[in-house]
py3Dmol code that shows the C-alpha trace and the ligand (Angstrom):
import py3Dmol

protein = """\
ATOM      1  CA  UNK A   1      -5.831  20.946 -23.119  1.00  0.00           C
ATOM      2  CA  UNK A   2      -5.669  24.276 -21.297  1.00  0.00           C
ATOM      3  CA  UNK A   3      -7.236  27.231 -23.064  1.00  0.00           C
ATOM      4  CA  UNK A   4      -5.225  30.419 -23.452  1.00  0.00           C
ATOM      5  CA  UNK A   5      -7.626  32.301 -21.189  1.00  0.00           C
ATOM      6  CA  UNK A   6      -6.765  30.020 -18.277  1.00  0.00           C
ATOM      7  CA  UNK A   7      -3.073  30.804 -18.698  1.00  0.00           C
ATOM      8  CA  UNK A   8      -3.319  34.568 -18.237  1.00  0.00           C
ATOM      9  CA  UNK A   9      -1.065  35.815 -15.427  1.00  0.00           C
ATOM     10  CA  UNK A  10      -2.790  36.036 -12.062  1.00  0.00           C
ATOM     11  CA  UNK A  11      -0.153  35.917  -9.301  1.00  0.00           C
ATOM     12  CA  UNK A  12      -2.811  35.970  -6.593  1.00  0.00           C
ATOM     13  CA  UNK A  13      -3.208  32.210  -6.959  1.00  0.00           C
ATOM     14  CA  UNK A  14       0.404  31.514  -6.005  1.00  0.00           C
ATOM     15  CA  UNK A  15      -0.077  31.429  -2.247  1.00  0.00           C
ATOM     16  CA  UNK A  16      -3.727  30.403  -2.300  1.00  0.00           C
ATOM     17  CA  UNK A  17      -2.791  26.752  -2.882  1.00  0.00           C
ATOM     18  CA  UNK A  18      -0.093  24.513  -1.485  1.00  0.00           C
ATOM     19  CA  UNK A  19       1.048  21.121  -2.716  1.00  0.00           C
ATOM     20  CA  UNK A  20       2.976  18.059  -1.578  1.00  0.00           C
ATOM     21  CA  UNK A  21       4.184  14.983  -3.426  1.00  0.00           C
ATOM     22  CA  UNK A  22       2.547  11.827  -2.089  1.00  0.00           C
ATOM     23  CA  UNK A  23       4.395   9.386  -4.333  1.00  0.00           C
ATOM     24  CA  UNK A  24       5.952   9.446  -7.771  1.00  0.00           C
ATOM     25  CA  UNK A  25       3.599  11.406 -10.031  1.00  0.00           C
ATOM     26  CA  UNK A  26       0.892  11.778  -7.371  1.00  0.00           C
ATOM     27  CA  UNK A  27       0.332  15.109  -5.641  1.00  0.00           C
ATOM     28  CA  UNK A  28      -2.012  16.497  -3.005  1.00  0.00           C
ATOM     29  CA  UNK A  29      -3.088  20.114  -3.451  1.00  0.00           C
ATOM     30  CA  UNK A  30      -4.986  22.113  -0.857  1.00  0.00           C
ATOM     31  CA  UNK A  31      -6.675  25.508  -0.661  1.00  0.00           C
ATOM     32  CA  UNK A  32      -4.767  27.173   2.169  1.00  0.00           C
ATOM     33  CA  UNK A  33      -7.318  29.800   3.111  1.00  0.00           C
ATOM     34  CA  UNK A  34     -10.399  27.638   3.069  1.00  0.00           C
ATOM     35  CA  UNK A  35     -10.411  26.448   6.654  1.00  0.00           C
ATOM     36  CA  UNK A  36     -13.301  24.119   7.172  1.00  0.00           C
ATOM     37  CA  UNK A  37     -14.135  20.417   7.184  1.00  0.00           C
ATOM     38  CA  UNK A  38     -15.533  21.084   3.743  1.00  0.00           C
ATOM     39  CA  UNK A  39     -12.053  21.767   2.379  1.00  0.00           C
ATOM     40  CA  UNK A  40     -11.257  18.997  -0.030  1.00  0.00           C
ATOM     41  CA  UNK A  41      -8.186  17.061  -1.043  1.00  0.00           C
ATOM     42  CA  UNK A  42      -7.327  17.876  -4.641  1.00  0.00           C
ATOM     43  CA  UNK A  43      -5.372  15.027  -6.209  1.00  0.00           C
ATOM     44  CA  UNK A  44      -3.127  15.421  -9.242  1.00  0.00           C
ATOM     45  CA  UNK A  45      -2.052  12.283 -11.037  1.00  0.00           C
ATOM     46  CA  UNK A  46       0.582  12.728 -13.721  1.00  0.00           C
ATOM     47  CA  UNK A  47       0.391  10.226 -16.548  1.00  0.00           C
ATOM     48  CA  UNK A  48       2.702   9.543 -19.461  1.00  0.00           C
ATOM     49  CA  UNK A  49       0.128  10.838 -21.978  1.00  0.00           C
ATOM     50  CA  UNK A  50      -2.152  13.079 -19.921  1.00  0.00           C
ATOM     51  CA  UNK A  51      -2.545  14.399 -16.391  1.00  0.00           C
ATOM     52  CA  UNK A  52      -5.627  14.063 -14.239  1.00  0.00           C
ATOM     53  CA  UNK A  53      -6.886  16.482 -11.596  1.00  0.00           C
ATOM     54  CA  UNK A  54      -9.349  14.779  -9.261  1.00  0.00           C
ATOM     55  CA  UNK A  55     -11.717  17.385  -7.763  1.00  0.00           C
ATOM     56  CA  UNK A  56     -11.084  21.092  -8.098  1.00  0.00           C
ATOM     57  CA  UNK A  57     -11.940  22.975  -4.894  1.00  0.00           C
ATOM     58  CA  UNK A  58     -13.950  26.168  -4.634  1.00  0.00           C
ATOM     59  CA  UNK A  59     -12.502  27.892  -7.674  1.00  0.00           C
ATOM     60  CA  UNK A  60     -11.842  31.171  -5.846  1.00  0.00           C
ATOM     61  CA  UNK A  61      -8.411  31.096  -7.493  1.00  0.00           C
ATOM     62  CA  UNK A  62      -7.313  29.599 -10.807  1.00  0.00           C
ATOM     63  CA  UNK A  63      -6.034  26.100 -10.068  1.00  0.00           C
ATOM     64  CA  UNK A  64      -4.673  25.194 -13.546  1.00  0.00           C
ATOM     65  CA  UNK A  65      -2.703  28.458 -13.614  1.00  0.00           C
ATOM     66  CA  UNK A  66      -1.233  27.558 -10.250  1.00  0.00           C
ATOM     67  CA  UNK A  67      -0.321  24.035 -11.336  1.00  0.00           C
ATOM     68  CA  UNK A  68       1.379  25.394 -14.446  1.00  0.00           C
ATOM     69  CA  UNK A  69       3.285  28.008 -12.464  1.00  0.00           C
ATOM     70  CA  UNK A  70       4.695  25.453 -10.018  1.00  0.00           C
ATOM     71  CA  UNK A  71       5.598  23.120 -12.877  1.00  0.00           C
ATOM     72  CA  UNK A  72       3.205  20.283 -12.063  1.00  0.00           C
ATOM     73  CA  UNK A  73       1.269  20.429 -15.354  1.00  0.00           C
ATOM     74  CA  UNK A  74       1.675  22.142 -18.697  1.00  0.00           C
ATOM     75  CA  UNK A  75       3.326  19.681 -21.092  1.00  0.00           C
ATOM     76  CA  UNK A  76       0.430  17.262 -21.570  1.00  0.00           C
ATOM     77  CA  UNK A  77      -3.348  17.488 -21.912  1.00  0.00           C
ATOM     78  CA  UNK A  78      -5.123  17.832 -18.569  1.00  0.00           C
ATOM     79  CA  UNK A  79      -8.486  16.384 -17.630  1.00  0.00           C
ATOM     80  CA  UNK A  80     -10.337  17.530 -14.511  1.00  0.00           C
ATOM     81  CA  UNK A  81     -12.783  15.040 -13.030  1.00  0.00           C
ATOM     82  CA  UNK A  82     -15.084  15.538 -10.059  1.00  0.00           C
ATOM     83  CA  UNK A  83     -15.985  12.687  -7.728  1.00  0.00           C
ATOM     84  CA  UNK A  84     -19.285  14.488  -7.119  1.00  0.00           C
ATOM     85  CA  UNK A  85     -20.632  17.921  -8.016  1.00  0.00           C
ATOM     86  CA  UNK A  86     -20.940  19.333  -4.486  1.00  0.00           C
ATOM     87  CA  UNK A  87     -19.617  22.886  -4.534  1.00  0.00           C
ATOM     88  CA  UNK A  88     -16.404  22.154  -2.628  1.00  0.00           C
ATOM     89  CA  UNK A  89     -15.414  19.717  -5.409  1.00  0.00           C
ATOM     90  CA  UNK A  90     -16.865  21.382  -8.510  1.00  0.00           C
ATOM     91  CA  UNK A  91     -16.365  25.109  -7.842  1.00  0.00           C
ATOM     92  CA  UNK A  92     -13.061  25.180  -9.727  1.00  0.00           C
ATOM     93  CA  UNK A  93     -14.170  23.153 -12.754  1.00  0.00           C
ATOM     94  CA  UNK A  94     -14.860  26.213 -14.901  1.00  0.00           C
ATOM     95  CA  UNK A  95     -11.143  27.054 -14.888  1.00  0.00           C
ATOM     96  CA  UNK A  96     -10.309  23.839 -16.753  1.00  0.00           C
ATOM     97  CA  UNK A  97     -10.506  23.259 -20.491  1.00  0.00           C
ATOM     98  CA  UNK A  98     -11.515  19.589 -20.278  1.00  0.00           C
ATOM     99  CA  UNK A  99     -13.923  18.287 -17.679  1.00  0.00           C
ATOM    100  CA  UNK A 100     -15.430  14.898 -16.828  1.00  0.00           C
ATOM    101  CA  UNK A 101     -18.377  14.071 -14.571  1.00  0.00           C
ATOM    102  CA  UNK A 102     -20.640  11.094 -13.959  1.00  0.00           C
ATOM    103  CA  UNK A 103     -23.711  10.910 -16.185  1.00  0.00           C
ATOM    104  CA  UNK A 104     -26.139  11.232 -13.261  1.00  0.00           C
ATOM    105  CA  UNK A 105     -24.865  14.722 -12.396  1.00  0.00           C
ATOM    106  CA  UNK A 106     -23.965  16.055 -15.843  1.00  0.00           C
ATOM    107  CA  UNK A 107     -27.241  17.938 -16.365  1.00  0.00           C
ATOM    108  CA  UNK A 108     -27.095  19.601 -12.941  1.00  0.00           C
ATOM    109  CA  UNK A 109     -23.531  20.719 -13.667  1.00  0.00           C
ATOM    110  CA  UNK A 110     -24.506  22.096 -17.064  1.00  0.00           C
ATOM    111  CA  UNK A 111     -27.407  23.997 -15.468  1.00  0.00           C
ATOM    112  CA  UNK A 112     -25.184  25.385 -12.731  1.00  0.00           C
ATOM    113  CA  UNK A 113     -27.714  23.970 -10.285  1.00  0.00           C
ATOM    114  CA  UNK A 114     -26.547  25.363  -6.937  1.00  0.00           C
ATOM    115  CA  UNK A 115     -29.243  23.431  -5.094  1.00  0.00           C
ATOM    116  CA  UNK A 116     -27.861  20.086  -6.237  1.00  0.00           C
ATOM    117  CA  UNK A 117     -24.279  21.267  -5.740  1.00  0.00           C
ATOM    118  CA  UNK A 118     -25.370  21.991  -2.136  1.00  0.00           C
ATOM    119  CA  UNK A 119     -23.647  25.369  -2.288  1.00  0.00           C
ATOM    120  CA  UNK A 120     -23.322  26.648   1.263  1.00  0.00           C
ATOM    121  CA  UNK A 121     -20.320  28.790   2.098  1.00  0.00           C
ATOM    122  CA  UNK A 122     -19.810  31.248   4.953  1.00  0.00           C
ATOM    123  CA  UNK A 123     -17.509  34.263   5.243  1.00  0.00           C
ATOM    124  CA  UNK A 124     -15.731  32.827   8.286  1.00  0.00           C
ATOM    125  CA  UNK A 125     -14.716  29.704   6.338  1.00  0.00           C
ATOM    126  CA  UNK A 126     -12.613  31.718   3.864  1.00  0.00           C
ATOM    127  CA  UNK A 127      -9.766  33.243   5.842  1.00  0.00           C
ATOM    128  CA  UNK A 128      -8.489  35.364   2.973  1.00  0.00           C
ATOM    129  CA  UNK A 129     -11.223  36.654   0.662  1.00  0.00           C
ATOM    130  CA  UNK A 130     -10.250  36.563  -3.031  1.00  0.00           C
ATOM    131  CA  UNK A 131     -10.882  40.306  -3.360  1.00  0.00           C
ATOM    132  CA  UNK A 132     -12.088  43.277  -1.377  1.00  0.00           C
ATOM    133  CA  UNK A 133     -15.800  43.165  -0.781  1.00  0.00           C
ATOM    134  CA  UNK A 134     -16.093  39.444  -1.547  1.00  0.00           C
ATOM    135  CA  UNK A 135     -18.935  37.806   0.331  1.00  0.00           C
ATOM    136  CA  UNK A 136     -19.540  34.092   0.656  1.00  0.00           C
ATOM    137  CA  UNK A 137     -23.281  34.511   0.129  1.00  0.00           C
ATOM    138  CA  UNK A 138     -22.581  35.490  -3.484  1.00  0.00           C
ATOM    139  CA  UNK A 139     -20.459  32.411  -4.191  1.00  0.00           C
ATOM    140  CA  UNK A 140     -21.910  30.147  -6.876  1.00  0.00           C
ATOM    141  CA  UNK A 141     -20.766  27.120  -8.829  1.00  0.00           C
ATOM    142  CA  UNK A 142     -20.537  28.081 -12.503  1.00  0.00           C
ATOM    143  CA  UNK A 143     -22.329  26.042 -15.123  1.00  0.00           C
ATOM    144  CA  UNK A 144     -19.880  23.809 -16.963  1.00  0.00           C
ATOM    145  CA  UNK A 145     -20.391  21.671 -20.062  1.00  0.00           C
ATOM    146  CA  UNK A 146     -18.469  18.426 -19.545  1.00  0.00           C
ATOM    147  CA  UNK A 147     -16.338  17.049 -22.357  1.00  0.00           C
ATOM    148  CA  UNK A 148     -16.664  13.542 -21.085  1.00  0.00           C
ATOM    149  CA  UNK A 149     -19.620  11.816 -19.440  1.00  0.00           C
ATOM    150  CA  UNK A 150     -18.578   8.958 -17.173  1.00  0.00           C
ATOM    151  CA  UNK A 151     -20.345   5.660 -16.528  1.00  0.00           C
ATOM    152  CA  UNK A 152     -19.550   2.799 -14.217  1.00  0.00           C
ATOM    153  CA  UNK A 153     -16.688   0.708 -15.579  1.00  0.00           C
ATOM    154  CA  UNK A 154     -15.280   3.420 -17.834  1.00  0.00           C
ATOM    155  CA  UNK A 155     -11.501   3.675 -17.989  1.00  0.00           C
ATOM    156  CA  UNK A 156      -9.661   7.000 -17.719  1.00  0.00           C
ATOM    157  CA  UNK A 157      -6.429   6.290 -19.531  1.00  0.00           C
ATOM    158  CA  UNK A 158      -3.413   8.411 -18.567  1.00  0.00           C
ATOM    159  CA  UNK A 159      -1.021   6.333 -20.666  1.00  0.00           C
ATOM    160  CA  UNK A 160       0.977   4.507 -18.029  1.00  0.00           C
ATOM    161  CA  UNK A 161      -1.894   4.493 -15.519  1.00  0.00           C
ATOM    162  CA  UNK A 162      -5.527   3.558 -15.882  1.00  0.00           C
ATOM    163  CA  UNK A 163      -8.314   4.499 -13.527  1.00  0.00           C
ATOM    164  CA  UNK A 164     -11.607   2.620 -13.472  1.00  0.00           C
ATOM    165  CA  UNK A 165     -14.765   4.607 -12.733  1.00  0.00           C
ATOM    166  CA  UNK A 166     -16.896   3.087  -9.971  1.00  0.00           C
ATOM    167  CA  UNK A 167     -20.361   4.623  -9.689  1.00  0.00           C
ATOM    168  CA  UNK A 168     -21.058   4.779  -5.957  1.00  0.00           C
ATOM    169  CA  UNK A 169     -24.300   6.712  -5.384  1.00  0.00           C
ATOM    170  CA  UNK A 170     -25.512   7.547  -1.890  1.00  0.00           C
ATOM    171  CA  UNK A 171     -23.778  10.754  -0.884  1.00  0.00           C
ATOM    172  CA  UNK A 172     -25.069  12.102  -4.187  1.00  0.00           C
ATOM    173  CA  UNK A 173     -26.626  10.503  -7.240  1.00  0.00           C
ATOM    174  CA  UNK A 174     -23.458  10.774  -9.325  1.00  0.00           C
ATOM    175  CA  UNK A 175     -20.768  10.073  -6.741  1.00  0.00           C
ATOM    176  CA  UNK A 176     -17.847   8.066  -8.047  1.00  0.00           C
ATOM    177  CA  UNK A 177     -14.649   6.455  -6.847  1.00  0.00           C
ATOM    178  CA  UNK A 178     -11.660   6.067  -9.146  1.00  0.00           C
ATOM    179  CA  UNK A 179      -9.793   2.789  -8.842  1.00  0.00           C
ATOM    180  CA  UNK A 180      -6.174   2.357  -9.846  1.00  0.00           C
ATOM    181  CA  UNK A 181      -6.290  -1.435 -10.011  1.00  0.00           C
ATOM    182  CA  UNK A 182      -2.608  -1.941 -10.785  1.00  0.00           C
ATOM    183  CA  UNK A 183      -1.449   0.006  -7.733  1.00  0.00           C
ATOM    184  CA  UNK A 184      -4.537  -0.908  -5.646  1.00  0.00           C
ATOM    185  CA  UNK A 185      -5.263   2.727  -4.848  1.00  0.00           C
ATOM    186  CA  UNK A 186      -8.796   4.043  -4.449  1.00  0.00           C
ATOM    187  CA  UNK A 187      -9.648   7.723  -4.874  1.00  0.00           C
ATOM    188  CA  UNK A 188     -12.813   7.644  -2.819  1.00  0.00           C
ATOM    189  CA  UNK A 189     -14.155  11.199  -3.049  1.00  0.00           C
ATOM    190  CA  UNK A 190     -17.006  11.699  -0.586  1.00  0.00           C
ATOM    191  CA  UNK A 191     -18.185   8.100  -0.767  1.00  0.00           C
ATOM    192  CA  UNK A 192     -15.958   7.273   2.183  1.00  0.00           C
ATOM    193  CA  UNK A 193     -13.517   9.293   4.278  1.00  0.00           C
ATOM    194  CA  UNK A 194     -12.297   9.353   7.854  1.00  0.00           C
ATOM    195  CA  UNK A 195     -15.318  11.179   9.268  1.00  0.00           C
ATOM    196  CA  UNK A 196     -19.093  11.148   9.462  1.00  0.00           C
ATOM    197  CA  UNK A 197     -20.503  10.219   6.058  1.00  0.00           C
ATOM    198  CA  UNK A 198     -23.114  12.634   4.724  1.00  0.00           C
ATOM    199  CA  UNK A 199     -26.320  11.106   3.386  1.00  0.00           C
ATOM    200  CA  UNK A 200     -28.775  13.957   3.961  1.00  0.00           C
ATOM    201  CA  UNK A 201     -28.166  16.397   1.131  1.00  0.00           C
ATOM    202  CA  UNK A 202     -30.210  16.778  -2.086  1.00  0.00           C
ATOM    203  CA  UNK A 203     -29.980  13.562  -4.159  1.00  0.00           C
ATOM    204  CA  UNK A 204     -28.512  11.647  -1.205  1.00  0.00           C
ATOM    205  CA  UNK A 205     -29.998   8.168  -0.730  1.00  0.00           C
ATOM    206  CA  UNK A 206     -29.367   5.860   2.226  1.00  0.00           C
ATOM    207  CA  UNK A 207     -30.296   2.652   0.392  1.00  0.00           C
ATOM    208  CA  UNK A 208     -27.940   3.487  -2.455  1.00  0.00           C
ATOM    209  CA  UNK A 209     -25.252   4.361   0.074  1.00  0.00           C
ATOM    210  CA  UNK A 210     -25.599   0.932   1.698  1.00  0.00           C
ATOM    211  CA  UNK A 211     -25.102  -0.774  -1.663  1.00  0.00           C
ATOM    212  CA  UNK A 212     -22.056   1.385  -2.404  1.00  0.00           C
ATOM    213  CA  UNK A 213     -20.545   0.560   0.988  1.00  0.00           C
ATOM    214  CA  UNK A 214     -21.105  -3.140   0.375  1.00  0.00           C
ATOM    215  CA  UNK A 215     -19.274  -2.744  -2.919  1.00  0.00           C
ATOM    216  CA  UNK A 216     -16.372  -1.101  -1.052  1.00  0.00           C
ATOM    217  CA  UNK A 217     -16.296  -4.024   1.381  1.00  0.00           C
ATOM    218  CA  UNK A 218     -16.102  -6.412  -1.580  1.00  0.00           C
ATOM    219  CA  UNK A 219     -13.106  -4.501  -2.952  1.00  0.00           C
ATOM    220  CA  UNK A 220     -11.341  -5.076   0.364  1.00  0.00           C
ATOM    221  CA  UNK A 221     -12.413  -8.728   0.527  1.00  0.00           C
ATOM    222  CA  UNK A 222     -10.866  -9.281  -2.907  1.00  0.00           C
ATOM    223  CA  UNK A 223      -7.678  -7.483  -1.855  1.00  0.00           C
ATOM    224  CA  UNK A 224      -8.111  -4.904  -4.614  1.00  0.00           C
ATOM    225  CA  UNK A 225      -7.349  -1.867  -2.415  1.00  0.00           C
ATOM    226  CA  UNK A 226      -4.443  -1.203  -0.108  1.00  0.00           C
ATOM    227  CA  UNK A 227      -4.616   2.596   0.111  1.00  0.00           C
ATOM    228  CA  UNK A 228      -7.496   5.068   0.070  1.00  0.00           C
ATOM    229  CA  UNK A 229      -7.055   8.692  -1.011  1.00  0.00           C
ATOM    230  CA  UNK A 230     -10.293  10.357   0.094  1.00  0.00           C
ATOM    231  CA  UNK A 231     -11.959  13.633  -0.794  1.00  0.00           C
ATOM    232  CA  UNK A 232     -11.525  14.956   2.747  1.00  0.00           C
ATOM    233  CA  UNK A 233      -9.173  14.416   5.675  1.00  0.00           C
ATOM    234  CA  UNK A 234      -6.289  11.941   5.844  1.00  0.00           C
ATOM    235  CA  UNK A 235      -5.508   8.870   3.784  1.00  0.00           C
ATOM    236  CA  UNK A 236      -6.107   5.407   5.247  1.00  0.00           C
ATOM    237  CA  UNK A 237      -5.655   1.717   4.582  1.00  0.00           C
ATOM    238  CA  UNK A 238      -7.914  -1.149   3.521  1.00  0.00           C
ATOM    239  CA  UNK A 239      -8.769  -2.194   7.071  1.00  0.00           C
ATOM    240  CA  UNK A 240     -10.039   1.299   7.895  1.00  0.00           C
ATOM    241  CA  UNK A 241     -11.950   1.343   4.597  1.00  0.00           C
ATOM    242  CA  UNK A 242     -13.684  -1.886   5.537  1.00  0.00           C
ATOM    243  CA  UNK A 243     -14.524  -0.580   9.014  1.00  0.00           C
ATOM    244  CA  UNK A 244     -15.950   2.706   7.734  1.00  0.00           C
ATOM    245  CA  UNK A 245     -18.066   0.973   5.086  1.00  0.00           C
ATOM    246  CA  UNK A 246     -19.298  -1.832   7.341  1.00  0.00           C
ATOM    247  CA  UNK A 247     -20.155   0.632  10.138  1.00  0.00           C
ATOM    248  CA  UNK A 248     -22.323   2.607   7.736  1.00  0.00           C
ATOM    249  CA  UNK A 249     -24.116  -0.549   6.600  1.00  0.00           C
ATOM    250  CA  UNK A 250     -24.647  -1.691  10.198  1.00  0.00           C
ATOM    251  CA  UNK A 251     -26.122   1.657  11.275  1.00  0.00           C
ATOM    252  CA  UNK A 252     -28.316   2.337   8.243  1.00  0.00           C
ATOM    253  CA  UNK A 253     -31.515   0.928   9.729  1.00  0.00           C
ATOM    254  CA  UNK A 254     -35.042   2.330   9.794  1.00  0.00           C
ATOM    255  CA  UNK A 255     -34.250   4.877  12.501  1.00  0.00           C
ATOM    256  CA  UNK A 256     -31.236   6.176  10.579  1.00  0.00           C
ATOM    257  CA  UNK A 257     -33.283   6.448   7.377  1.00  0.00           C
ATOM    258  CA  UNK A 258     -35.955   8.492   9.168  1.00  0.00           C
ATOM    259  CA  UNK A 259     -33.382  10.843  10.688  1.00  0.00           C
ATOM    260  CA  UNK A 260     -31.655  11.195   7.325  1.00  0.00           C
ATOM    261  CA  UNK A 261     -34.968  12.063   5.654  1.00  0.00           C
ATOM    262  CA  UNK A 262     -35.725  14.766   8.212  1.00  0.00           C
ATOM    263  CA  UNK A 263     -32.205  16.195   7.896  1.00  0.00           C
ATOM    264  CA  UNK A 264     -32.474  16.166   4.078  1.00  0.00           C
ATOM    265  CA  UNK A 265     -35.790  18.008   4.259  1.00  0.00           C
ATOM    266  CA  UNK A 266     -34.301  20.731   6.481  1.00  0.00           C
ATOM    267  CA  UNK A 267     -31.099  20.925   4.408  1.00  0.00           C
ATOM    268  CA  UNK A 268     -33.106  21.186   1.183  1.00  0.00           C
ATOM    269  CA  UNK A 269     -35.187  24.100   2.485  1.00  0.00           C
ATOM    270  CA  UNK A 270     -32.041  25.839   3.736  1.00  0.00           C
ATOM    271  CA  UNK A 271     -30.162  25.313   0.455  1.00  0.00           C
ATOM    272  CA  UNK A 272     -33.081  26.419  -1.661  1.00  0.00           C
ATOM    273  CA  UNK A 273     -33.524  29.582   0.384  1.00  0.00           C
ATOM    274  CA  UNK A 274     -29.791  30.294   0.437  1.00  0.00           C
ATOM    275  CA  UNK A 275     -29.370  29.919  -3.319  1.00  0.00           C
ATOM    276  CA  UNK A 276     -32.707  30.936  -4.821  1.00  0.00           C
ATOM    277  CA  UNK A 277     -34.851  32.479  -2.131  1.00  0.00           C
ATOM    278  CA  UNK A 278     -33.477  35.998  -2.006  1.00  0.00           C
TER     279      UNK A 278
END
"""
ligand_1 = """\
1
ZN
Zn -16.826 16.795 -0.217
"""
view = py3Dmol.view(width=600, height=400)
view.addModel(protein, "pdb")
view.setStyle({"model": 0}, {"cartoon": {"style": "trace"}})
view.addModel(ligand_1, "xyz")
view.setStyle({"model": 1}, {"stick": {}})
view.zoomTo()
view.show()
């Protein structure tokens, strides 16, 4: 349920976001002035009993207020879930009244741990600053206490639609996909998208990523997915899902693990310095 504080008028959000209807009750929302590969796809799934927002963006503007103002939510309880707690997904969580996250990342979210959220934003990536004098270096993910802790196999029930939580660590320790089994749709978050998969951030793990990709390949083998709605970039089909997952598995040898370790070491030093070193 939305709190009253999140419903206060703030017209500045109106042109910050844009939305399009993907299919009946399914919407894609984007942050118009965040122009970078890090910009996520925010998915809104309307259910008969409750609505679900999958990932929340940076949070520079109030997303639930926007969704209410354009008539996409407001009559039912709303749950916001993040597919991982990286800052581009979790930055907007604090605007929502009800929040869900995988168990493995719940403590980091509650701490507002901007090392584990891999917070790294630059001025040039935000084409319209939220206010005069805003600087990206001051951007932080707020600490949020989740209402619901998710585990593998849990069901998020929207009434007429059910989503199964699939714990898919690798990109981060608490990465999840959400599987709409009836419609064979997979919300894949950062586990897989049409681009280079990232396995070199804090809590990333190549071996876990391989297992998660094998699980994705099994979903395709069993014909349980026909469409993938990822956390970044364009949607794709089961064949592309299989190719992306199998390519990762094929390339995740010793050399790749060494390079990933070096990159994670450098990224960790950079993130620590950026968030806590000054
Ligand atoms: Zn992401």
